[in-house]
C-alpha positions as CSV (number, residue, x, y, z in Angstrom):
1,M,0.1,0.1,0.1
2,S,1.4,3.3,-0.9
3,T,0.5,7.2,-0.8
4,T,1.1,10.0,-2.3
5,S,0.2,14.0,-1.6
6,A,-2.2,15.7,-3.7
7,S,-1.8,19.3,-4.7
8,D,-3.3,20.6,-1.4
9,G,-1.4,18.1,0.8
10,T,-4.4,15.7,0.4
11,S,-3.4,11.8,0.9
12,L,-4.1,9.5,-1.4
13,H,-3.8,6.3,-1.1
14,Y,-3.1,3.5,-3.9
15,R,-2.2,0.1,-4.5
16,V,0.2,-1.5,-7.0
17,V,-0.6,-5.1,-8.1
18,G,1.7,-7.1,-10.3
19,E,5.3,-6.0,-11.6
20,G,4.5,-6.1,-15.8
21,P,5.7,-3.7,-18.1
22,R,2.1,-2.5,-19.1
23,T,0.4,-0.2,-16.4
24,V,-3.3,-0.2,-16.2
25,V,-4.9,2.3,-13.7
26,L,-8.1,0.9,-12.5
27,V,-10.6,4.1,-11.5
28,H,-13.7,3.5,-9.2
29,G,-16.6,5.4,-9.7
30,W,-18.4,7.6,-7.2
31,M,-19.2,6.6,-3.6
32,V,-16.9,3.8,-3.7
33,S,-13.3,2.9,-3.2
34,G,-10.3,1.1,-5.1
35,A,-11.4,-2.2,-3.1
36,V,-14.4,-2.6,-5.6
37,W,-11.7,-4.0,-7.9
38,D,-10.5,-6.9,-5.3
39,S,-12.7,-9.6,-6.7
40,M,-11.9,-8.7,-10.2
41,V,-8.1,-8.4,-9.4
42,E,-8.5,-11.9,-8.1
43,R,-9.6,-13.5,-11.2
44,L,-7.2,-11.5,-13.8
45,D,-4.2,-13.1,-15.2
46,V,-2.0,-10.2,-14.3
47,A,1.0,-11.6,-16.0
48,G,2.6,-9.1,-17.9
49,L,0.2,-6.1,-16.2
50,R,1.0,-3.6,-13.0
51,L,-2.3,-2.6,-11.8
52,V,-2.5,1.0,-10.2
53,I,-5.7,1.0,-8.0
54,P,-6.2,4.2,-6.2
55,D,-8.6,5.3,-4.2
56,A,-10.0,9.2,-4.8
57,R,-10.0,11.7,-2.2
58,G,-12.6,11.1,0.7
59,T,-13.0,7.3,-0.1
60,G,-11.1,4.2,1.0
61,Q,-7.9,5.2,2.4
62,S,-7.3,8.5,1.1
63,G,-7.7,11.6,3.2
64,K,-10.3,14.1,2.8
65,S,-10.0,17.7,1.7
66,A,-10.1,20.3,3.9
67,D,-12.0,22.4,1.7
68,G,-14.7,20.0,0.4
69,H,-15.3,18.5,-2.8
70,S,-15.1,19.8,-6.1
71,V,-14.6,18.9,-9.6
72,E,-11.9,21.3,-10.0
73,G,-10.5,19.5,-6.6
74,L,-10.8,16.2,-7.7
75,A,-9.0,16.7,-10.7
76,K,-5.6,18.2,-9.5
């Protein structure tokens, strides 16, 4: 499990599965976290893939923005 910081200092969590040369980012929808991909990842053949699975701001293990949520803020 890894974290990085957004431009406003919010802690953003992500995990990486696999070590392949091709990177695939699995982005979750609204009101869920990256955990929504867990059952699919278990069934995928990840050979040759590096899956990056982030938790968006305010979901999963990522922090919440001090200024609330806006489309502009989520894009930063």
